[in-house]
N, CA, C and O atoms as a Tripos MOL2 file, in Angstrom:
@<TRIPOS>MOLECULE
protein
  292   291    73     0     0
PROTEIN
NO_CHARGES

@<TRIPOS>ATOM
      1 N           7.1350    2.0300   22.1440 N.3       1 MET1
      2 CA          6.1050    2.3200   21.1700 C.3       1 MET1
      3 C           5.4030    1.0230   20.7920 C.2       1 MET1
      4 O           6.0500    0.0500   20.4050 O.2       1 MET1
      5 N           4.0930    1.0120   20.9030 N.am      2 LYS2
      6 CA          3.3040   -0.1710   20.5670 C.3       2 LYS2
      7 C           3.1000   -0.2320   19.0570 C.2       2 LYS2
      8 O           2.7310    0.7600   18.4280 O.2       2 LYS2
      9 N           3.3390   -1.3890   18.4940 N.am      3 THR3
     10 CA          3.1860   -1.5820   17.0540 C.3       3 THR3
     11 C           1.9160   -2.3660   16.7800 C.2       3 THR3
     12 O           1.6470   -3.3750   17.4310 O.2       3 THR3
     13 N           1.1370   -1.9000   15.8150 N.am      4 ASP4
     14 CA         -0.0590   -2.6220   15.3990 C.3       4 ASP4
     15 C           0.3840   -3.7720   14.5080 C.2       4 ASP4
     16 O           0.8550   -3.5540   13.3910 O.2       4 ASP4
     17 N           0.2360   -4.9760   14.9950 N.am      5 ARG5
     18 CA          0.6930   -6.1450   14.2390 C.3       5 ARG5
     19 C          -0.4100   -6.7580   13.3860 C.2       5 ARG5
     20 O          -0.2150   -7.8020   12.7630 O.2       5 ARG5
     21 N          -1.5550   -6.1130   13.3600 N.am      6 ARG6
     22 CA         -2.6510   -6.5900   12.5240 C.3       6 ARG6
     23 C          -2.2270   -6.5020   11.0590 C.2       6 ARG6
     24 O          -1.5630   -5.5490   10.6500 O.2       6 ARG6
     25 N          -2.6110   -7.4850   10.2940 N.am      7 PHE7
     26 CA         -2.2620   -7.4870    8.8820 C.3       7 PHE7
     27 C          -2.9050   -6.3150    8.1540 C.2       7 PHE7
     28 O          -4.0210   -5.9060    8.4750 O.2       7 PHE7
     29 N          -2.2050   -5.7940    7.1950 N.am      8 LEU8
     30 CA         -2.7150   -4.7390    6.3330 C.3       8 LEU8
     31 C          -3.5710   -5.4100    5.2610 C.2       8 LEU8
     32 O          -3.1310   -6.3620    4.6160 O.2       8 LEU8
     33 N          -4.7820   -4.9180    5.0720 N.am      9 VAL9
     34 CA         -5.6810   -5.4880    4.0740 C.3       9 VAL9
     35 C          -5.9010   -4.4530    2.9820 C.2       9 VAL9
     36 O          -6.3830   -3.3520    3.2460 O.2       9 VAL9
     37 N          -5.5470   -4.8100    1.7640 N.am     10 ILE10
     38 CA         -5.7630   -3.9110    0.6340 C.3      10 ILE10
     39 C          -7.2200   -4.0490    0.2070 C.2      10 ILE10
     40 O          -7.6650   -5.1270   -0.1890 O.2      10 ILE10
     41 N          -7.9510   -2.9470    0.2920 N.am     11 ILE11
     42 CA         -9.3590   -2.9270   -0.1000 C.3      11 ILE11
     43 C          -9.4750   -2.5580   -1.5740 C.2      11 ILE11
     44 O         -10.1850   -3.2180   -2.3340 O.2      11 ILE11
     45 N          -8.7810   -1.5100   -1.9690 N.am     12 CYS12
     46 CA         -8.7950   -1.0560   -3.3630 C.3      12 CYS12
     47 C          -7.4720   -1.4530   -4.0130 C.2      12 CYS12
     48 O          -6.4410   -0.8160   -3.7980 O.2      12 CYS12
     49 N          -7.5230   -2.5080   -4.8040 N.am     13 VAL13
     50 CA         -6.3210   -3.0110   -5.4530 C.3      13 VAL13
     51 C          -5.8280   -2.0330   -6.5150 C.2      13 VAL13
     52 O          -4.6210   -1.8350   -6.6600 O.2      13 VAL13
     53 N          -6.7400   -1.4240   -7.2500 N.am     14 CYS14
     54 CA         -6.3570   -0.5110   -8.3320 C.3      14 CYS14
     55 C          -5.5030    0.6560   -7.8350 C.2      14 CYS14
     56 O          -4.5440    1.0590   -8.4950 O.2      14 CYS14
     57 N          -5.8570    1.1890   -6.6720 N.am     15 LYS15
     58 CA         -5.1510    2.3520   -6.1220 C.3      15 LYS15
     59 C          -4.2950    1.9850   -4.9080 C.2      15 LYS15
     60 O          -3.7140    2.8640   -4.2720 O.2      15 LYS15
     61 N          -4.2160    0.6960   -4.5860 N.am     16 ALA16
     62 CA         -3.4240    0.1890   -3.4580 C.3      16 ALA16
     63 C          -3.7710    0.8940   -2.1520 C.2      16 ALA16
     64 O          -2.8930    1.3910   -1.4480 O.2      16 ALA16
     65 N          -5.0730    0.9290   -1.8360 N.am     17 VAL17
     66 CA         -5.5500    1.5930   -0.6210 C.3      17 VAL17
     67 C          -5.9590    0.5290    0.3980 C.2      17 VAL17
     68 O          -6.7480   -0.3700    0.1050 O.2      17 VAL17
     69 N          -5.4020    0.6570    1.5960 N.am     18 SER18
     70 CA         -5.6550   -0.3280    2.6490 C.3      18 SER18
     71 C          -6.9010   -0.0060    3.4610 C.2      18 SER18
     72 O          -7.4500    1.0940    3.3930 O.2      18 SER18
     73 N          -7.3270   -0.9980    4.2280 N.am     19 ASP19
     74 CA         -8.4450   -0.7980    5.1450 C.3      19 ASP19
     75 C          -8.1200    0.2820    6.1690 C.2      19 ASP19
     76 O          -8.9990    1.0520    6.5570 O.2      19 ASP19
     77 N          -6.8770    0.3460    6.6050 N.am     20 ARG20
     78 CA         -6.4770    1.3690    7.5840 C.3      20 ARG20
     79 C          -6.6040    2.7750    7.0050 C.2      20 ARG20
     80 O          -7.0430    3.6990    7.6890 O.2      20 ARG20
     81 N          -6.2170    2.9260    5.7450 N.am     21 ARG21
     82 CA         -6.3010    4.2470    5.1130 C.3      21 ARG21
     83 C          -7.7590    4.6710    4.9560 C.2      21 ARG21
     84 O          -8.1000    5.8260    5.2060 O.2      21 ARG21
     85 N          -8.6020    3.7580    4.5500 N.am     22 ILE22
     86 CA        -10.0240    4.0700    4.4080 C.3      22 ILE22
     87 C         -10.6160    4.3920    5.7760 C.2      22 ILE22
     88 O         -11.3970    5.3350    5.9070 O.2      22 ILE22
     89 N         -10.2500    3.6130    6.7940 N.am     23 GLN23
     90 CA        -10.7510    3.8880    8.1430 C.3      23 GLN23
     91 C         -10.2850    5.2530    8.6280 C.2      23 GLN23
     92 O         -11.0330    5.9510    9.3130 O.2      23 GLN23
     93 N          -9.0660    5.6430    8.2860 N.am     24 LYS24
     94 CA         -8.5680    6.9710    8.6620 C.3      24 LYS24
     95 C          -9.4020    8.0580    8.0040 C.2      24 LYS24
     96 O          -9.7270    9.0620    8.6390 O.2      24 LYS24
     97 N          -9.7500    7.8680    6.7400 N.am     25 GLU25
     98 CA        -10.6060    8.8380    6.0490 C.3      25 GLU25
     99 C         -11.9530    8.9540    6.7590 C.2      25 GLU25
    100 O         -12.4680   10.0560    6.9450 O.2      25 GLU25
    101 N         -12.5160    7.8220    7.1520 N.am     26 ILE26
    102 CA        -13.7970    7.8210    7.8620 C.3      26 ILE26
    103 C         -13.6440    8.5100    9.2150 C.2      26 ILE26
    104 O         -14.4810    9.3290    9.5960 O.2      26 ILE26
    105 N         -12.5850    8.1800    9.9340 N.am     27 ASP27
    106 CA        -12.3330    8.8100   11.2360 C.3      27 ASP27
    107 C         -12.1370   10.3180   11.1090 C.2      27 ASP27
    108 O         -12.4550   11.0770   12.0260 O.2      27 ASP27
    109 N         -11.6080   10.7420    9.9580 N.am     28 ASP28
    110 CA        -11.3740   12.1690    9.7120 C.3      28 ASP28
    111 C         -12.5920   12.8880    9.1470 C.2      28 ASP28
    112 O         -12.5190   14.0780    8.8400 O.2      28 ASP28
    113 N         -13.7230   12.1710    9.0060 N.am     29 GLY29
    114 CA        -14.9570   12.8340    8.6150 C.3      29 GLY29
    115 C         -15.5980   12.3970    7.3160 C.2      29 GLY29
    116 O         -16.6760   12.8860    6.9780 O.2      29 GLY29
    117 N         -14.9730   11.4890    6.5700 N.am     30 ALA30
    118 CA        -15.5880   11.0050    5.3330 C.3      30 ALA30
    119 C         -16.8820   10.2740    5.6650 C.2      30 ALA30
    120 O         -16.9080    9.4290    6.5600 O.2      30 ALA30
    121 N         -17.9510   10.5970    4.9490 N.am     31 ARG31
    122 CA        -19.2510    9.9690    5.1960 C.3      31 ARG31
    123 C         -19.8640    9.3840    3.9330 C.2      31 ARG31
    124 O         -20.8960    8.7160    4.0000 O.2      31 ARG31
    125 N         -19.2440    9.6250    2.7810 N.am     32 THR32
    126 CA        -19.7760    9.1510    1.5070 C.3      32 THR32
    127 C         -18.6550    8.5560    0.6660 C.2      32 THR32
    128 O         -17.4730    8.7340    0.9600 O.2      32 THR32
    129 N         -19.0510    7.8450   -0.3860 N.am     33 MET33
    130 CA        -18.0710    7.3190   -1.3340 C.3      33 MET33
    131 C         -17.2810    8.4490   -1.9800 C.2      33 MET33
    132 O         -16.0850    8.3090   -2.2370 O.2      33 MET33
    133 N         -17.9430    9.5590   -2.2400 N.am     34 VAL34
    134 CA        -17.2600   10.7130   -2.8430 C.3      34 VAL34
    135 C         -16.1870   11.2310   -1.8920 C.2      34 VAL34
    136 O         -15.0800   11.5560   -2.3210 O.2      34 VAL34
    137 N         -16.5110   11.3090   -0.5980 N.am     35 ASP35
    138 CA        -15.5210   11.7440    0.3900 C.3      35 ASP35
    139 C         -14.3070   10.8190    0.3940 C.2      35 ASP35
    140 O         -13.1670   11.2820    0.4360 O.2      35 ASP35
    141 N         -14.5560    9.5190    0.3520 N.am     36 ILE36
    142 CA        -13.4580    8.5460    0.3390 C.3      36 ILE36
    143 C         -12.6240    8.7230   -0.9260 C.2      36 ILE36
    144 O         -11.3950    8.7370   -0.8650 O.2      36 ILE36
    145 N         -13.2880    8.8560   -2.0630 N.am     37 ALA37
    146 CA        -12.5820    9.0200   -3.3360 C.3      37 ALA37
    147 C         -11.7130   10.2740   -3.3330 C.2      37 ALA37
    148 O         -10.5790   10.2500   -3.8110 O.2      37 ALA37
    149 N         -12.2430   11.3590   -2.7980 N.am     38 LYS38
    150 CA        -11.4650   12.6000   -2.7270 C.3      38 LYS38
    151 C         -10.2640   12.4540   -1.8020 C.2      38 LYS38
    152 O          -9.1970   13.0100   -2.0650 O.2      38 LYS38
    153 N         -10.4420   11.7070   -0.7260 N.am     39 GLY39
    154 CA         -9.3840   11.5850    0.2670 C.3      39 GLY39
    155 C          -8.2580   10.6400   -0.0980 C.2      39 GLY39
    156 O          -7.0980   10.9030    0.2190 O.2      39 GLY39
    157 N          -8.5940    9.5220   -0.7740 N.am     40 CYS40
    158 CA         -7.5420    8.5270   -1.0220 C.3      40 CYS40
    159 C          -7.6580    7.8120   -2.3700 C.2      40 CYS40
    160 O          -6.8850    6.8970   -2.6550 O.2      40 CYS40
    161 N          -8.6050    8.2190   -3.1860 N.am     41 LEU41
    162 CA         -8.8190    7.6740   -4.5340 C.3      41 LEU41
    163 C          -9.4270    6.2690   -4.5700 C.2      41 LEU41
    164 O          -9.6670    5.7370   -5.6540 O.2      41 LEU41
    165 N          -9.6770    5.6650   -3.4210 N.am     42 ALA42
    166 CA        -10.2890    4.3310   -3.4150 C.3      42 ALA42
    167 C         -11.6660    4.3870   -4.0680 C.2      42 ALA42
    168 O         -12.4390    5.3180   -3.8420 O.2      42 ALA42
    169 N         -11.9550    3.3800   -4.8780 N.am     43 GLY43
    170 CA        -13.2530    3.2920   -5.5300 C.3      43 GLY43
    171 C         -13.3800    4.0890   -6.8080 C.2      43 GLY43
    172 O         -14.4760    4.2080   -7.3560 O.2      43 GLY43
    173 N         -12.2820    4.6360   -7.2930 N.am     44 THR44
    174 CA        -12.3600    5.5010   -8.4770 C.3      44 THR44
    175 C         -11.9290    4.8200   -9.7680 C.2      44 THR44
    176 O         -11.8720    5.4650  -10.8150 O.2      44 THR44
    177 N         -11.6270    3.5330   -9.7110 N.am     45 ASP45
    178 CA        -11.1770    2.8640  -10.9300 C.3      45 ASP45
    179 C         -12.1800    1.7810  -11.3270 C.2      45 ASP45
    180 O         -13.2030    2.1070  -11.9290 O.2      45 ASP45
    181 N         -11.9380    0.5350  -11.0230 N.am     46 CYS46
    182 CA        -12.8250   -0.5420  -11.4920 C.3      46 CYS46
    183 C         -14.1160   -0.6570  -10.6830 C.2      46 CYS46
    184 O         -15.1210   -1.1580  -11.1880 O.2      46 CYS46
    185 N         -14.0950   -0.1950   -9.4280 N.am     47 GLY47
    186 CA        -15.3010   -0.2160   -8.6050 C.3      47 GLY47
    187 C         -15.5360   -1.4900   -7.8150 C.2      47 GLY47
    188 O         -16.5230   -1.5800   -7.0850 O.2      47 GLY47
    189 N         -14.6640   -2.4730   -7.9380 N.am     48 SER48
    190 CA        -14.9020   -3.7350   -7.2270 C.3      48 SER48
    191 C         -14.7940   -3.6000   -5.7070 C.2      48 SER48
    192 O         -15.2580   -4.4760   -4.9780 O.2      48 SER48
    193 N         -14.1960   -2.5270   -5.2280 N.am     49 CYS49
    194 CA        -14.0490   -2.3130   -3.7840 C.3      49 CYS49
    195 C         -15.1930   -1.4960   -3.1880 C.2      49 CYS49
    196 O         -15.2860   -1.3710   -1.9670 O.2      49 CYS49
    197 N         -16.0470   -0.9480   -4.0120 N.am     50 CYS50
    198 CA        -17.0760   -0.0120   -3.5300 C.3      50 CYS50
    199 C         -18.0190   -0.6230   -2.5020 C.2      50 CYS50
    200 O         -18.3930    0.0460   -1.5390 O.2      50 CYS50
    201 N         -18.4050   -1.8720   -2.6880 N.am     51 GLU51
    202 CA        -19.3150   -2.4980   -1.7300 C.3      51 GLU51
    203 C         -18.6640   -2.5980   -0.3500 C.2      51 GLU51
    204 O         -19.3110   -2.3420    0.6660 O.2      51 GLU51
    205 N         -17.3970   -2.9670   -0.3170 N.am     52 GLN52
    206 CA        -16.7080   -3.0860    0.9670 C.3      52 GLN52
    207 C         -16.5200   -1.7140    1.6240 C.2      52 GLN52
    208 O         -16.6300   -1.5910    2.8430 O.2      52 GLN52
    209 N         -16.2390   -0.6950    0.8270 N.am     53 ILE53
    210 CA        -16.1040    0.6560    1.3710 C.3      53 ILE53
    211 C         -17.4490    1.1290    1.9160 C.2      53 ILE53
    212 O         -17.5050    1.7180    2.9950 O.2      53 ILE53
    213 N         -18.5240    0.8780    1.1850 N.am     54 ARG54
    214 CA        -19.8690    1.2540    1.6690 C.3      54 ARG54
    215 C         -20.1770    0.5670    3.0010 C.2      54 ARG54
    216 O         -20.7550    1.1750    3.9010 O.2      54 ARG54
    217 N         -19.7880   -0.6950    3.1150 N.am     55 THR55
    218 CA        -19.9990   -1.4230    4.3680 C.3      55 THR55
    219 C         -19.2320   -0.7630    5.5080 C.2      55 THR55
    220 O         -19.7610   -0.6190    6.6100 O.2      55 THR55
    221 N         -17.9990   -0.3640    5.2510 N.am     56 MET56
    222 CA        -17.2060    0.3240    6.2800 C.3      56 MET56
    223 C         -17.8770    1.6330    6.6830 C.2      56 MET56
    224 O         -17.9340    1.9620    7.8670 O.2      56 MET56
    225 N         -18.3820    2.3760    5.7080 N.am     57 LEU57
    226 CA        -19.0780    3.6340    6.0070 C.3      57 LEU57
    227 C         -20.3330    3.3710    6.8290 C.2      57 LEU57
    228 O         -20.5960    4.0770    7.8030 O.2      57 LEU57
    229 N         -21.1050    2.3660    6.4480 N.am     58 GLN58
    230 CA        -22.3390    2.0420    7.1760 C.3      58 GLN58
    231 C         -22.0440    1.6000    8.6010 C.2      58 GLN58
    232 O         -22.7590    1.9850    9.5270 O.2      58 GLN58
    233 N         -21.0120    0.8060    8.7880 N.am     59 GLU59
    234 CA        -20.6530    0.3460   10.1280 C.3      59 GLU59
    235 C         -20.2500    1.5180   11.0130 C.2      59 GLU59
    236 O         -20.5390    1.5260   12.2100 O.2      59 GLU59
    237 N         -19.5890    2.4970   10.4330 N.am     60 HIS60
    238 CA        -19.1850    3.6710   11.2120 C.3      60 HIS60
    239 C         -20.3880    4.5340   11.5660 C.2      60 HIS60
    240 O         -20.4770    5.0530   12.6790 O.2      60 HIS60
    241 N         -21.3010    4.6870   10.6380 N.am     61 CYS61
    242 CA        -22.4390    5.5810   10.8450 C.3      61 CYS61
    243 C         -23.5360    4.9490   11.6880 C.2      61 CYS61
    244 O         -24.3240    5.6650   12.3060 O.2      61 CYS61
    245 N         -23.6030    3.6300   11.7260 N.am     62 LYS62
    246 CA        -24.6720    2.9270   12.4430 C.3      62 LYS62
    247 C         -24.8220    3.3830   13.8970 C.2      62 LYS62
    248 O         -25.9520    3.6190   14.3230 O.2      62 LYS62
    249 N         -23.7490    3.5200   14.6800 N.am     63 PRO63
    250 CA        -23.9290    3.9460   16.0750 C.3      63 PRO63
    251 C         -24.4850    5.3620   16.2090 C.2      63 PRO63
    252 O         -25.0170    5.7230   17.2590 O.2      63 PRO63
    253 N         -24.3650    6.1570   15.1610 N.am     64 HIS64
    254 CA        -24.8110    7.5410   15.2140 C.3      64 HIS64
    255 C         -26.2700    7.7060   14.7980 C.2      64 HIS64
    256 O         -26.8520    8.7790   14.9540 O.2      64 HIS64
    257 N         -26.8520    6.6370   14.2700 N.am     65 LEU65
    258 CA        -28.2490    6.6970   13.8470 C.3      65 LEU65
    259 C         -29.1530    6.4890   15.0540 C.2      65 LEU65
    260 O         -28.8060    5.7530   15.9780 O.2      65 LEU65
    261 N         -30.2900    7.1260   15.0440 N.am     66 ARG66
    262 CA        -31.2590    6.8740   16.1060 C.3      66 ARG66
    263 C         -32.6570    6.9560   15.5150 C.2      66 ARG66
    264 O         -32.8850    7.6360   14.5140 O.2      66 ARG66
    265 N         -33.5560    6.2800   16.1260 N.am     67 LEU67
    266 CA        -34.9300    6.2720   15.6500 C.3      67 LEU67
    267 C         -35.6060    7.5870   15.9890 C.2      67 LEU67
    268 O         -35.2730    8.2340   16.9820 O.2      67 LEU67
    269 N         -36.5590    7.9750   15.1540 N.am     68 VAL68
    270 CA        -37.3380    9.1760   15.4310 C.3      68 VAL68
    271 C         -38.0320    8.9790   16.7700 C.2      68 VAL68
    272 O         -38.6510    7.9430   17.0120 O.2      68 VAL68
    273 N         -37.9270    9.9650   17.6260 N.am     69 GLY69
    274 CA        -38.5440    9.8860   18.9390 C.3      69 GLY69
    275 C         -37.5890    9.4660   20.0420 C.2      69 GLY69
    276 O         -37.9480    9.5220   21.2180 O.2      69 GLY69
    277 N         -36.3670    9.0410   19.6840 N.am     70 ASP70
    278 CA        -35.3980    8.6340   20.6950 C.3      70 ASP70
    279 C         -34.9630    9.7840   21.5900 C.2      70 ASP70
    280 O         -34.4970    9.5630   22.7070 O.2      70 ASP70
    281 N         -35.1150   11.0100   21.1020 N.am     71 ASP71
    282 CA        -34.6530   12.1530   21.8810 C.3      71 ASP71
    283 C         -35.7500   12.7280   22.7740 C.2      71 ASP71
    284 O         -35.5450   13.7500   23.4300 O.2      71 ASP71
    285 N         -36.8940   12.0880   22.8020 N.am     72 ALA72
    286 CA        -37.9930   12.5770   23.6450 C.3      72 ALA72
    287 C         -37.6330   12.4060   25.1160 C.2      72 ALA72
    288 O         -37.1070   11.3730   25.5300 O.2      72 ALA72
    289 N         -37.9270   13.4320   25.8850 N.am     73 ALA73
    290 CA        -37.5550   13.3820   27.3020 C.3      73 ALA73
    291 C         -38.6520   12.7930   28.1500 C.2      73 ALA73
    292 O         -38.4980   12.6790   29.3660 O.2      73 ALA73
@<TRIPOS>BOND
     1     1     2 1
     2     2     3 1
     3     3     4 2
     4     3     5 am
     5     5     6 1
     6     6     7 1
     7     7     8 2
     8     7     9 am
     9     9    10 1
    10    10    11 1
    11    11    12 2
    12    11    13 am
    13    13    14 1
    14    14    15 1
    15    15    16 2
    16    15    17 am
    17    17    18 1
    18    18    19 1
    19    19    20 2
    20    19    21 am
    21    21    22 1
    22    22    23 1
    23    23    24 2
    24    23    25 am
    25    25    26 1
    26    26    27 1
    27    27    28 2
    28    27    29 am
    29    29    30 1
    30    30    31 1
    31    31    32 2
    32    31    33 am
    33    33    34 1
    34    34    35 1
    35    35    36 2
    36    35    37 am
    37    37    38 1
    38    38    39 1
    39    39    40 2
    40    39    41 am
    41    41    42 1
    42    42    43 1
    43    43    44 2
    44    43    45 am
    45    45    46 1
    46    46    47 1
    47    47    48 2
    48    47    49 am
    49    49    50 1
    50    50    51 1
    51    51    52 2
    52    51    53 am
    53    53    54 1
    54    54    55 1
    55    55    56 2
    56    55    57 am
    57    57    58 1
    58    58    59 1
    59    59    60 2
    60    59    61 am
    61    61    62 1
    62    62    63 1
    63    63    64 2
    64    63    65 am
    65    65    66 1
    66    66    67 1
    67    67    68 2
    68    67    69 am
    69    69    70 1
    70    70    71 1
    71    71    72 2
    72    71    73 am
    73    73    74 1
    74    74    75 1
    75    75    76 2
    76    75    77 am
    77    77    78 1
    78    78    79 1
    79    79    80 2
    80    79    81 am
    81    81    82 1
    82    82    83 1
    83    83    84 2
    84    83    85 am
    85    85    86 1
    86    86    87 1
    87    87    88 2
    88    87    89 am
    89    89    90 1
    90    90    91 1
    91    91    92 2
    92    91    93 am
    93    93    94 1
    94    94    95 1
    95    95    96 2
    96    95    97 am
    97    97    98 1
    98    98    99 1
    99    99   100 2
   100    99   101 am
   101   101   102 1
   102   102   103 1
   103   103   104 2
   104   103   105 am
   105   105   106 1
   106   106   107 1
   107   107   108 2
   108   107   109 am
   109   109   110 1
   110   110   111 1
   111   111   112 2
   112   111   113 am
   113   113   114 1
   114   114   115 1
   115   115   116 2
   116   115   117 am
   117   117   118 1
   118   118   119 1
   119   119   120 2
   120   119   121 am
   121   121   122 1
   122   122   123 1
   123   123   124 2
   124   123   125 am
   125   125   126 1
   126   126   127 1
   127   127   128 2
   128   127   129 am
   129   129   130 1
   130   130   131 1
   131   131   132 2
   132   131   133 am
   133   133   134 1
   134   134   135 1
   135   135   136 2
   136   135   137 am
   137   137   138 1
   138   138   139 1
   139   139   140 2
   140   139   141 am
   141   141   142 1
   142   142   143 1
   143   143   144 2
   144   143   145 am
   145   145   146 1
   146   146   147 1
   147   147   148 2
   148   147   149 am
   149   149   150 1
   150   150   151 1
   151   151   152 2
   152   151   153 am
   153   153   154 1
   154   154   155 1
   155   155   156 2
   156   155   157 am
   157   157   158 1
   158   158   159 1
   159   159   160 2
   160   159   161 am
   161   161   162 1
   162   162   163 1
   163   163   164 2
   164   163   165 am
   165   165   166 1
   166   166   167 1
   167   167   168 2
   168   167   169 am
   169   169   170 1
   170   170   171 1
   171   171   172 2
   172   171   173 am
   173   173   174 1
   174   174   175 1
   175   175   176 2
   176   175   177 am
   177   177   178 1
   178   178   179 1
   179   179   180 2
   180   179   181 am
   181   181   182 1
   182   182   183 1
   183   183   184 2
   184   183   185 am
   185   185   186 1
   186   186   187 1
   187   187   188 2
   188   187   189 am
   189   189   190 1
   190   190   191 1
   191   191   192 2
   192   191   193 am
   193   193   194 1
   194   194   195 1
   195   195   196 2
   196   195   197 am
   197   197   198 1
   198   198   199 1
   199   199   200 2
   200   199   201 am
   201   201   202 1
   202   202   203 1
   203   203   204 2
   204   203   205 am
   205   205   206 1
   206   206   207 1
   207   207   208 2
   208   207   209 am
   209   209   210 1
   210   210   211 1
   211   211   212 2
   212   211   213 am
   213   213   214 1
   214   214   215 1
   215   215   216 2
   216   215   217 am
   217   217   218 1
   218   218   219 1
   219   219   220 2
   220   219   221 am
   221   221   222 1
   222   222   223 1
   223   223   224 2
   224   223   225 am
   225   225   226 1
   226   226   227 1
   227   227   228 2
   228   227   229 am
   229   229   230 1
   230   230   231 1
   231   231   232 2
   232   231   233 am
   233   233   234 1
   234   234   235 1
   235   235   236 2
   236   235   237 am
   237   237   238 1
   238   238   239 1
   239   239   240 2
   240   239   241 am
   241   241   242 1
   242   242   243 1
   243   243   244 2
   244   243   245 am
   245   245   246 1
   246   246   247 1
   247   247   248 2
   248   247   249 am
   249   249   250 1
   250   250   251 1
   251   251   252 2
   252   251   253 am
   253   253   254 1
   254   254   255 1
   255   255   256 2
   256   255   257 am
   257   257   258 1
   258   258   259 1
   259   259   260 2
   260   259   261 am
   261   261   262 1
   262   262   263 1
   263   263   264 2
   264   263   265 am
   265   265   266 1
   266   266   267 1
   267   267   268 2
   268   267   269 am
   269   269   270 1
   270   270   271 1
   271   271   272 2
   272   271   273 am
   273   273   274 1
   274   274   275 1
   275   275   276 2
   276   275   277 am
   277   277   278 1
   278   278   279 1
   279   279   280 2
   280   279   281 am
   281   281   282 1
   282   282   283 1
   283   283   284 2
   284   283   285 am
   285   285   286 1
   286   286   287 1
   287   287   288 2
   288   287   289 am
   289   289   290 1
   290   290   291 1
   291   291   292 2
@<TRIPOS>SUBSTRUCTURE
     1 MET1         2 RESIDUE 1 A MET
     2 LYS2         6 RESIDUE 1 A LYS
     3 THR3        10 RESIDUE 1 A THR
     4 ASP4        14 RESIDUE 1 A ASP
     5 ARG5        18 RESIDUE 1 A ARG
     6 ARG6        22 RESIDUE 1 A ARG
     7 PHE7        26 RESIDUE 1 A PHE
     8 LEU8        30 RESIDUE 1 A LEU
     9 VAL9        34 RESIDUE 1 A VAL
    10 ILE10       38 RESIDUE 1 A ILE
    11 ILE11       42 RESIDUE 1 A ILE
    12 CYS12       46 RESIDUE 1 A CYS
    13 VAL13       50 RESIDUE 1 A VAL
    14 CYS14       54 RESIDUE 1 A CYS
    15 LYS15       58 RESIDUE 1 A LYS
    16 ALA16       62 RESIDUE 1 A ALA
    17 VAL17       66 RESIDUE 1 A VAL
    18 SER18       70 RESIDUE 1 A SER
    19 ASP19       74 RESIDUE 1 A ASP
    20 ARG20       78 RESIDUE 1 A ARG
    21 ARG21       82 RESIDUE 1 A ARG
    22 ILE22       86 RESIDUE 1 A ILE
    23 GLN23       90 RESIDUE 1 A GLN
    24 LYS24       94 RESIDUE 1 A LYS
    25 GLU25       98 RESIDUE 1 A GLU
    26 ILE26      102 RESIDUE 1 A ILE
    27 ASP27      106 RESIDUE 1 A ASP
    28 ASP28      110 RESIDUE 1 A ASP
    29 GLY29      114 RESIDUE 1 A GLY
    30 ALA30      118 RESIDUE 1 A ALA
    31 ARG31      122 RESIDUE 1 A ARG
    32 THR32      126 RESIDUE 1 A THR
    33 MET33      130 RESIDUE 1 A MET
    34 VAL34      134 RESIDUE 1 A VAL
    35 ASP35      138 RESIDUE 1 A ASP
    36 ILE36      142 RESIDUE 1 A ILE
    37 ALA37      146 RESIDUE 1 A ALA
    38 LYS38      150 RESIDUE 1 A LYS
    39 GLY39      154 RESIDUE 1 A GLY
    40 CYS40      158 RESIDUE 1 A CYS
    41 LEU41      162 RESIDUE 1 A LEU
    42 ALA42      166 RESIDUE 1 A ALA
    43 GLY43      170 RESIDUE 1 A GLY
    44 THR44      174 RESIDUE 1 A THR
    45 ASP45      178 RESIDUE 1 A ASP
    46 CYS46      182 RESIDUE 1 A CYS
    47 GLY47      186 RESIDUE 1 A GLY
    48 SER48      190 RESIDUE 1 A SER
    49 CYS49      194 RESIDUE 1 A CYS
    50 CYS50      198 RESIDUE 1 A CYS
    51 GLU51      202 RESIDUE 1 A GLU
    52 GLN52      206 RESIDUE 1 A GLN
    53 ILE53      210 RESIDUE 1 A ILE
    54 ARG54      214 RESIDUE 1 A ARG
    55 THR55      218 RESIDUE 1 A THR
    56 MET56      222 RESIDUE 1 A MET
    57 LEU57      226 RESIDUE 1 A LEU
    58 GLN58      230 RESIDUE 1 A GLN
    59 GLU59      234 RESIDUE 1 A GLU
    60 HIS60      238 RESIDUE 1 A HIS
    61 CYS61      242 RESIDUE 1 A CYS
    62 LYS62      246 RESIDUE 1 A LYS
    63 PRO63      250 RESIDUE 1 A PRO
    64 HIS64      254 RESIDUE 1 A HIS
    65 LEU65      258 RESIDUE 1 A LEU
    66 ARG66      262 RESIDUE 1 A ARG
    67 LEU67      266 RESIDUE 1 A LEU
    68 VAL68      270 RESIDUE 1 A VAL
    69 GLY69      274 RESIDUE 1 A GLY
    70 ASP70      278 RESIDUE 1 A ASP
    71 ASP71      282 RESIDUE 1 A ASP
    72 ALA72      286 RESIDUE 1 A ALA
    73 ALA73      290 RESIDUE 1 A ALA
């Protein structure tokens, strides 16, 4: 069994939520801060982690964005 030896990074200190947990929420379909909050409570206390969570959401959604007209054949 391969072990992920990457360090665990706590994004939301108030709720002790790691980057891996937030990424799992995103991988499972979370697309908004509300989705993340419902899934793992990150961002629901002091709010200091919200900018980093938004960045994670934007990075995930960026490959799925396309310019108007990109689908023209």
